[in-house]
C-alpha positions as CSV (number, residue, x, y, z in Angstrom):
1,M,-10.1,5.0,10.9
2,L,-9.1,5.1,14.4
3,A,-10.2,1.2,14.5
4,E,-8.2,0.1,12.1
5,L,-5.2,1.6,13.8
6,D,-6.1,-0.4,17.0
7,R,-6.4,-3.5,14.8
8,C,-2.7,-2.6,13.1
9,A,-1.4,-1.9,16.7
10,H,-2.4,-5.5,18.0
11,L,-1.1,-7.3,14.8
12,R,2.1,-5.2,15.3
13,T,3.0,-6.9,18.4
14,R,4.6,-9.6,17.2
15,V,6.8,-7.7,15.5
16,V,8.4,-6.1,18.2
17,E,8.5,-8.9,20.3
18,D,9.7,-11.5,17.9
19,A,13.0,-11.2,16.4
20,L,12.6,-14.1,13.9
21,F,9.3,-12.9,12.7
22,R,10.3,-9.3,12.2
23,E,13.6,-10.1,10.2
24,R,11.7,-12.1,8.3
25,R,8.3,-10.1,7.7
26,V,10.6,-7.5,6.1
27,L,12.4,-9.9,3.5
28,L,9.2,-10.8,2.7
29,R,8.3,-6.9,2.0
30,A,11.0,-6.6,0.6
31,W,10.6,-9.4,-2.2
32,Q,7.1,-8.0,-2.8
33,A,8.2,-4.8,-3.9
34,E,10.4,-6.8,-6.5
35,R,7.5,-8.8,-7.3
36,L,5.8,-5.6,-8.0
37,A,8.8,-4.0,-9.8
38,R,9.0,-7.3,-12.4
39,T,4.9,-7.0,-12.5
40,H,4.8,-3.1,-13.8
41,G,8.1,-2.6,-15.2
42,D,7.0,-1.1,-18.0
43,L,4.9,1.6,-16.2
44,L,8.0,2.1,-14.0
45,Q,10.4,3.0,-17.6
46,S,7.5,5.1,-18.6
47,K,8.3,8.8,-17.8
48,R,4.5,9.3,-17.5
49,F,4.1,7.0,-15.0
50,H,7.5,6.6,-13.4
51,D,6.9,8.5,-9.9
52,A,3.4,7.1,-9.5
53,V,5.2,3.7,-10.4
54,V,8.2,4.4,-7.0
55,F,5.2,5.4,-5.1
56,F,3.3,2.4,-5.1
57,L,6.8,0.4,-5.1
58,T,7.3,2.6,-1.8
59,D,4.2,3.3,-0.3
60,L,1.7,0.8,-1.6
61,Y,1.2,-0.6,2.0
62,G,0.3,2.9,3.0
63,P,2.1,5.2,5.7
64,N,4.8,3.6,8.1
65,D,2.9,1.9,11.7
66,L,1.1,4.7,13.5
67,S,-0.6,2.8,15.9
68,P,1.9,4.3,18.7
69,H,0.1,7.6,17.6
70,I,-3.4,6.8,18.1
71,E,-4.3,9.7,20.8
72,D,-2.5,11.8,18.5
73,L,-4.5,11.2,15.3
74,R,-7.5,11.6,17.3
75,R,-6.5,15.3,18.1
76,L,-5.4,15.6,14.7
77,V,-8.4,14.6,12.6
78,P,-10.7,17.5,13.3
79,L,-7.8,19.6,11.9
80,M,-7.4,17.1,9.0
81,A,-11.2,17.4,8.2
82,R,-10.9,21.1,8.4
83,T,-8.0,21.8,6.3
84,L,-7.5,18.9,3.8
85,P,-10.0,18.7,1.1
86,E,-12.7,14.9,1.4
87,A,-10.3,13.5,-1.3
88,G,-7.3,14.5,1.3
89,V,-9.1,13.1,4.3
90,K,-10.0,9.5,2.4
91,A,-6.7,9.0,1.1
92,V,-5.5,9.1,4.9
93,A,-8.8,6.5,5.9
94,H,-7.6,4.1,2.6
95,A,-4.4,4.2,3.0
96,I,-4.8,3.2,7.1
97,E,-7.2,0.0,6.1
98,L,-4.5,-1.0,3.7
99,N,-1.7,-0.7,6.2
100,A,-3.5,-2.9,8.7
101,L,-4.9,-5.3,6.0
102,A,-1.7,-5.6,4.7
103,E,0.3,-6.4,8.2
104,D,-2.3,-9.2,8.7
105,L,-1.8,-10.7,5.4
106,D,2.1,-10.5,5.5
107,G,1.8,-12.0,8.6
108,A,0.2,-15.1,7.5
109,M,2.6,-15.0,4.4
110,V,5.9,-15.3,6.9
111,E,4.0,-18.2,8.9
112,A,3.2,-20.1,5.7
113,L,6.9,-19.1,4.0
114,D,8.0,-20.7,7.5
115,A,11.9,-21.2,6.8
116,Q,11.6,-20.4,3.2
117,A,11.2,-16.7,4.4
118,A,14.6,-16.2,4.6
119,K,15.4,-16.9,0.6
120,I,11.7,-16.5,-1.1
121,S,11.7,-18.4,-4.6
122,D,8.4,-18.0,-6.8
123,P,7.3,-21.4,-6.3
124,A,7.6,-20.6,-2.6
125,Y,6.0,-17.5,-3.2
126,A,2.9,-19.0,-4.9
127,A,2.5,-22.1,-2.7
128,A,2.2,-19.9,0.5
129,Y,-0.3,-17.5,-1.4
130,R,-2.5,-20.5,-1.6
131,K,-1.8,-21.6,1.6
132,V,-2.9,-18.3,3.2
133,G,-6.1,-18.3,0.6
134,R,-7.9,-15.6,2.2
135,A,-9.4,-14.9,-1.4
136,E,-11.7,-12.2,-0.2
137,D,-9.1,-10.3,1.5
138,R,-6.8,-10.2,-0.8
139,E,-9.5,-9.0,-3.1
140,R,-10.5,-6.0,-0.4
141,Q,-6.9,-5.3,-0.2
142,I,-6.7,-4.9,-4.4
143,D,-10.3,-2.9,-3.7
144,L,-8.1,-0.5,-0.9
145,I,-5.7,0.4,-4.1
146,A,-8.3,1.4,-6.2
147,L,-9.6,3.5,-3.3
148,L,-6.6,5.1,-2.6
149,G,-5.5,5.6,-6.0
150,G,-8.7,7.3,-6.6
151,A,-8.5,9.5,-4.0
152,L,-4.9,10.8,-4.4
153,E,-6.2,11.3,-8.3
154,A,-9.0,13.7,-6.8
155,L,-6.6,15.2,-4.7
156,A,-4.1,15.9,-7.3
157,R,-6.8,17.5,-9.6
158,Q,-8.1,20.5,-6.7
159,R,-6.5,23.6,-6.8
160,F,-4.3,24.6,-3.6
161,V,-3.9,21.4,-2.2
162,G,-0.4,21.8,-1.8
163,T,-0.9,25.0,0.5
164,A,-3.4,23.0,3.0
165,L,-0.4,20.0,3.0
166,W,1.8,22.8,4.1
167,A,-0.3,24.2,6.7
168,I,-0.8,21.1,8.6
169,R,3.5,19.4,8.0
170,K,4.3,21.1,11.2
171,P,0.9,19.8,13.3
172,A,1.2,16.8,11.8
173,Q,5.3,16.2,12.4
174,A,4.7,17.9,16.3
175,A,2.0,14.8,17.0
176,G,4.3,12.1,15.8
177,L,2.4,11.6,12.2
178,G,5.6,12.9,9.8
179,D,5.2,9.4,8.3
180,L,1.3,10.0,7.3
181,Q,2.2,13.7,6.1
182,G,4.7,12.4,4.3
183,F,2.7,9.7,2.7
184,I,0.0,12.4,1.7
185,E,2.4,14.9,0.0
186,R,4.3,11.9,-1.7
187,G,1.4,10.6,-3.1
188,Y,-0.1,14.3,-4.1
189,A,3.4,14.7,-5.9
190,A,3.3,11.7,-7.9
191,F,-0.2,11.7,-9.2
192,A,0.0,15.4,-10.0
193,A,2.8,14.7,-12.2
194,M,0.9,12.4,-14.5
195,H,-1.1,15.4,-15.6
196,G,-4.6,13.5,-16.3
197,G,-3.5,10.0,-16.1
198,A,-3.7,8.6,-12.8
199,G,-7.2,7.3,-13.6
200,E,-5.3,5.1,-16.1
201,F,-2.4,4.6,-14.2
202,V,-4.8,3.2,-11.3
203,S,-6.9,0.8,-13.6
204,I,-4.0,-0.7,-15.2
205,V,-2.3,-1.7,-11.9
206,V,-5.4,-3.0,-10.3
207,A,-6.5,-5.1,-13.2
208,R,-2.8,-6.5,-13.4
209,E,-2.9,-7.3,-9.4
210,R,-6.5,-8.9,-10.1
211,V,-5.4,-11.0,-12.8
212,L,-2.2,-12.0,-10.8
213,S,-4.2,-12.8,-7.5
214,T,-7.2,-14.9,-9.0
215,A,-4.4,-17.1,-10.9
216,L,-2.1,-17.5,-8.0
217,L,-5.2,-18.8,-6.0
218,A,-6.2,-21.0,-9.1
219,G,-2.7,-22.7,-8.8
220,D,-0.9,-20.7,-11.7
221,D,2.8,-20.6,-11.8
222,L,3.9,-16.9,-11.0
223,S,6.5,-16.5,-13.3
224,Y,3.8,-17.1,-15.7
225,V,1.5,-15.2,-14.7
226,I,3.4,-12.1,-14.1
227,K,4.2,-12.3,-17.9
228,S,0.7,-12.8,-18.9
229,A,-0.5,-10.0,-16.6
230,R,0.3,-7.2,-19.1
231,P,-1.2,-8.4,-22.1
232,A,-4.2,-9.8,-20.3
233,C,-5.0,-6.2,-19.2
């Protein structure tokens, strides 16, 4: 967990120091959120899955940058381990790794898009995706979504988790980790609201994202892939 935080801190250096890169990264992430909304629009319209889709659209890459708080997190980990069930600790670990990997891949995408990052189109995104390649890292990114979803599903099934989350809210905020705490609470609430449908939701999302990633790397058009991903799953 802490190694991934160190990795993220290193990757974030350019975000802090390079204004143009930072601007393009923001535009890329906004575009990717819109792409996710297109791909999973039917789930977004579903009363059963709506909250979970919103959570994935806004928190898919995990909590905000935690790298400035590594030492505080070291002190908070024992409290989390004592207070949260195992599923909660796993959710945090998967979220941090997902955060670091997404930071790495997004940086590579910004580089590949170059000036096209100012106005991203489906063909430009697909071309940049193939230029970056890194199929194993893309696979790991989707695996982490599945792992994170599974951990949140397990968390939502357990009793008294809401009380445990409330118990560590103030210590987390005092340690500068309010973003992480909020991430866990939002995930717990979204998955609990599905009333047993979390496993189905995660399976659908992960299957679609695998279809999309494989097709993009193979050279398919993004718009076509988005349309075909749903019936393929």
